[in-house]
Every structure is written in C-alpha cells, then in structure tokens.
C-alpha positions in Angstrom: 17.5 13.6 -3.8 16.0 12.3 0.3 14.7 8.5 -0.7 13.1 9.3 2.9 9.5 9.2 1.7 6.8 9.0 -1.2 3.7 11.0 -0.9 0.5 10.7 -3.3 -2.6 12.4 -3.2 -5.8 11.3 -5.5 -9.0 12.4 -5.5 -11.6 9.0 -5.9 -14.9 9.7 -7.2 -16.6 7.5 -4.4 -17.2 7.6 -0.5 -14.7 6.8 2.0 -16.7 3.7 3.1 -16.5 2.4 -0.5 -12.5 3.5 -1.2 -11.4 2.0 2.7 -13.3 -1.8 1.6 -11.0 -1.4 -1.9 -7.9 -1.1 0.0 -8.3 -3.5 2.6 -9.9 -6.3 1.2 -8.1 -8.8 -0.9 -10.6 -9.3 -3.3 -10.3 -5.3 -4.4 -6.2 -5.3 -3.9 -5.8 -8.1 -6.5 -8.2 -5.8 -8.8 -6.0 -2.6 -9.0 -3.1 -3.8 -7.2 -2.0 -7.0 -8.4 -1.6 -8.8 -5.1 -3.0 -11.8 -3.5 -3.8 -10.7 -0.2 -4.3 -12.7 2.9 -4.5 -10.2 5.7 -6.9 -9.7 8.7 -7.4 -5.6 8.3 -7.3 -5.4 11.7 -4.5 -3.8 14.8 -1.9 -6.2 14.4 -3.5 -8.4 12.0 -0.1 -9.7 10.5 -0.4 -11.6 6.5 1.2 -11.7 3.6 0.7 -10.4 -0.3 1.8 -12.3 -3.6 2.2 -11.8 -7.0 4.3 -13.2 -9.7 7.9 -11.2 -10.3 7.7 -9.0 -13.3 11.0 -10.5 -14.3 9.5 -13.9 -14.7 11.6 -15.5 -12.1 9.0 -16.9 -9.2 6.9 -15.7 -7.0 7.1 -12.6 -4.6 6.0 -13.0 -1.0 5.8 -9.6 0.9 4.9 -9.9 4.9 2.8 -7.0 6.1 1.7 -6.1 9.4 -1.7 -3.7 10.0 -0.8 -1.5 12.3 -3.8 0.9 12.5 -7.3 0.1 11.0 -9.9 3.2 11.1 -12.3 2.5 9.0 -12.7 4.9 6.7 -10.0 7.3 7.7 -7.1 5.5 8.1 -5.3 1.9 7.4 -1.6 1.8 8.2 0.6 -1.1 7.7 4.0 -2.4 7.5 5.5 -4.3 5.2 8.6 -5.8 3.1 10.4 -7.1 6.4 12.2 -10.4 6.5 9.3 -12.7 6.8 11.2 -14.5 9.8 11.4 -11.3 11.6 8.3 -9.2 13.2 7.8 -5.4 11.3 9.7 -2.9 13.3 11.1 0.7 11.9 14.3 -0.4 11.3 13.1 -3.5 8.9 10.2 -2.6 7.3 8.8 0.2 5.6 5.1 2.1 6.9 2.3 2.7 4.5 -0.4 5.1 5.5 -3.7 5.5 3.5 -5.9 8.7 4.9 -9.0 9.2 3.5 -11.0 12.4 3.5 -14.2 13.3 2.2 -14.2 16.0 -0.8 -15.8 17.1 -3.4 -18.6 14.4 -3.1 -16.0 11.7 -3.4 -12.5 10.7 -1.6 -9.2 12.5 -1.4 -6.9 9.7 -0.5 -3.6 10.8 0.7 -0.9 8.2 0.8 2.6 8.1 2.4 5.1 5.3 2.6 8.3 6.0 4.7 11.2 4.4 6.4 13.4 3.7 3.5 16.1 5.3 5.1 15.3 3.4 8.5 15.9 0.1 7.2 19.8 0.8 6.3 20.0 -0.2 2.6 23.6 0.6 1.1 23.2 3.5 -1.2 22.5 1.9 -4.4 19.8 -0.9 -2.3 18.1 2.5 -1.4 18.0 4.2 -4.2 16.6 1.5 -6.2 14.0 0.5 -3.4 12.7 3.7 -3.6 12.7 4.6 -7.3 10.7 1.3 -7.5 8.1 2.3 -4.9 8.0 5.2 -6.8 7.0 4.3 -9.9 4.8 1.6 -8.5 2.4 4.3 -6.5 2.5 6.4 -9.8 1.1 2.9 -11.3 -1.4 1.6 -8.7 -3.0 4.7 -7.7 -4.7 5.5 -10.9 -5.4 1.7 -11.3 -7.5 1.9 -7.8 -9.2 5.2 -8.8 -10.3 3.4 -11.9 -11.2 0.2 -10.3 -13.7 2.2 -7.9 -14.8 4.4 -11.0 -15.9 1.0 -12.4 -17.4 -0.6 -9.1 -19.7 2.5 -8.2 -21.2 2.7 -11.8 -21.8 -1.0 -11.5 
C-alpha cells in the first residue's frame, strides 16, 4: 500500500451551501465528526478540535490551521501538527473538501494528504494512515445522514 493520500467521494442530498456550513461550523462538526471544534473558518484561522480518546485515556486535542475557505466550493485545512508549531507540509496533514453541485445535491470530494511528508517511521505511518482511512469511512456517511436530517427538519 502507498500510504500517500486518502480520497473519498460521497453524494449528499443538500445544496453545497448547506454542506459547506456542516463542514465548517463547530455546532455541526460535533454532530457528524464527534469533535468539539474551535476555529475560525477563514484562511489563516488557527484553532483546535477536541474529543475523548477512543481508548478512554483522556482528551485528544488536535490543532487545526485553515488554508482555504471558499464558500460553498472548497474548504482546506491542515491538522495533526504539534500544538507548539505552525502547520507546514512537513509536520501536518492537508484535508481538502471540494463541493460540486450534482443531481440536486452535492458531490463531496475529500482528500487527505501528507502522510509520507511527516516522516513517521513505517509502522507509525501505516497506523496513522489506516486510522484516518477508517475514520473517514465512518464519518463521511455520518455527515450525509446528519445533513439529511437537517434538510428534513
């Protein structure tokens, strides 16, 4: 396996405007992704996302740096960099959400890249890559279901 990037596409039954709100607003992120988010969704915005660790060993705090916020088309951020450092291509992962109107809803394309650039040893690289791949496979369907509930309300 290459472990370079993760790519996913899903169709969401809502307009790009609605989907963009759901991927950038803390009150929505908590519902589909399980993170308490605190960051301004503007280029250069810094913040963090927190949640309880799955193994019950405390709180996971993940720094986030917004790279691009082009509503309702693209939202790009860097994350998982050390909290005491600025996010760079050498110390963080780059997540890109692209939103394209399609079939009365939105085609959401997700890419997460930068796994190899961080310089993790082989076992760490594989573990992080697999964890993120499994995470996106869980959270993107949650996003689509959450949006469907919003649209029905």
